[in-house]
C-alpha positions as CSV (number, residue, x, y, z in Angstrom):
1,X,0.0,0.0,0.0
2,X,1.4,3.4,-1.0
3,X,0.4,6.6,0.9
4,X,-0.1,9.6,-1.4
5,X,0.0,13.0,0.3
6,X,-2.3,15.6,-1.2
7,X,-0.9,19.1,-0.8
8,X,-4.3,20.7,-1.3
9,X,-5.9,19.2,1.8
10,X,-4.3,16.8,4.2
11,X,-7.0,16.6,6.8
12,X,-7.7,12.9,6.2
13,X,-4.9,10.8,4.8
14,X,-6.2,8.6,1.9
15,X,-4.6,5.3,1.1
16,X,-4.6,4.2,-2.5
17,X,-3.2,1.2,-4.3
18,X,-0.5,2.1,-6.8
19,X,-1.3,1.0,-10.3
20,X,1.1,-1.3,-12.0
21,X,3.3,0.4,-14.6
22,X,2.9,-0.8,-18.2
23,X,5.7,-2.9,-19.5
24,X,5.9,-0.8,-22.6
25,X,4.5,2.5,-23.9
26,X,4.4,1.3,-27.5
27,X,0.8,1.9,-28.7
28,X,-0.4,3.5,-25.5
29,X,-1.8,7.1,-25.3
30,X,0.2,9.2,-22.8
31,X,-1.3,12.4,-21.6
32,X,1.1,15.3,-20.8
33,X,-0.4,17.7,-18.4
34,X,1.1,21.2,-18.2
35,X,0.1,22.7,-14.9
36,X,0.9,26.2,-16.3
37,X,4.1,26.9,-14.4
38,X,6.9,28.6,-16.3
39,X,9.0,26.3,-18.5
40,X,6.8,23.3,-17.9
41,X,6.0,23.3,-21.6
42,X,9.7,23.1,-22.4
43,X,10.0,20.0,-20.2
44,X,6.9,18.4,-21.8
45,X,8.2,19.2,-25.4
46,X,11.3,17.1,-24.7
47,X,9.2,14.3,-23.0
48,X,6.9,14.2,-26.0
49,X,9.9,13.8,-28.4
50,X,11.1,10.8,-26.3
51,X,7.7,9.2,-26.0
52,X,6.9,9.4,-29.7
53,X,10.3,7.9,-30.3
54,X,9.3,4.7,-28.4
55,X,6.0,4.4,-30.2
56,X,3.6,6.2,-27.7
57,X,0.8,8.4,-28.9
58,X,0.8,11.7,-27.0
59,X,-2.0,14.1,-26.1
60,X,-1.3,17.5,-24.5
61,X,-3.4,19.1,-21.8
62,X,-3.1,22.2,-19.7
63,X,-4.5,23.4,-16.4
64,X,-5.9,27.0,-16.5
65,X,-3.7,27.9,-13.5
66,X,-1.1,26.1,-11.3
67,X,-2.7,27.5,-8.1
68,X,-5.7,25.2,-8.2
69,X,-6.4,21.5,-8.9
70,X,-7.3,20.6,-12.5
71,X,-11.0,21.1,-13.2
72,X,-13.1,17.9,-12.9
73,X,-14.0,17.9,-16.6
74,X,-10.3,18.1,-17.6
75,X,-9.4,15.2,-15.2
76,X,-12.3,13.2,-16.7
77,X,-11.1,13.9,-20.3
78,X,-7.6,12.8,-19.5
79,X,-8.8,9.7,-17.7
80,X,-10.9,8.6,-20.6
81,X,-8.4,9.4,-23.4
82,X,-5.1,8.2,-21.9
83,X,-3.6,5.1,-20.3
84,X,-0.6,7.0,-18.7
85,X,-0.2,10.6,-17.5
86,X,2.9,12.7,-16.9
87,X,2.4,16.0,-15.1
88,X,5.0,18.8,-15.6
89,X,6.2,20.6,-12.5
90,X,8.8,23.2,-13.5
91,X,9.9,26.8,-12.8
């Protein structure tokens, strides 16, 4: 069991099972979430190059602001369109 700490509200600690990592990204759709911090897009551009090089399909998303969690509709869209997600945290 892995404990994930939520920086937005830590009143009640939630325990979640960690999902198994895929053995390969070939053929999977990977979502790249830009949280709208400076230079996060630069990081994601490089990640996208690497992912497409190993056969992954890439979809790009962005949060309206880094100061709040991603809107529910955006999280739902990512969850239904992607098998893997990478979130950019940069400054």
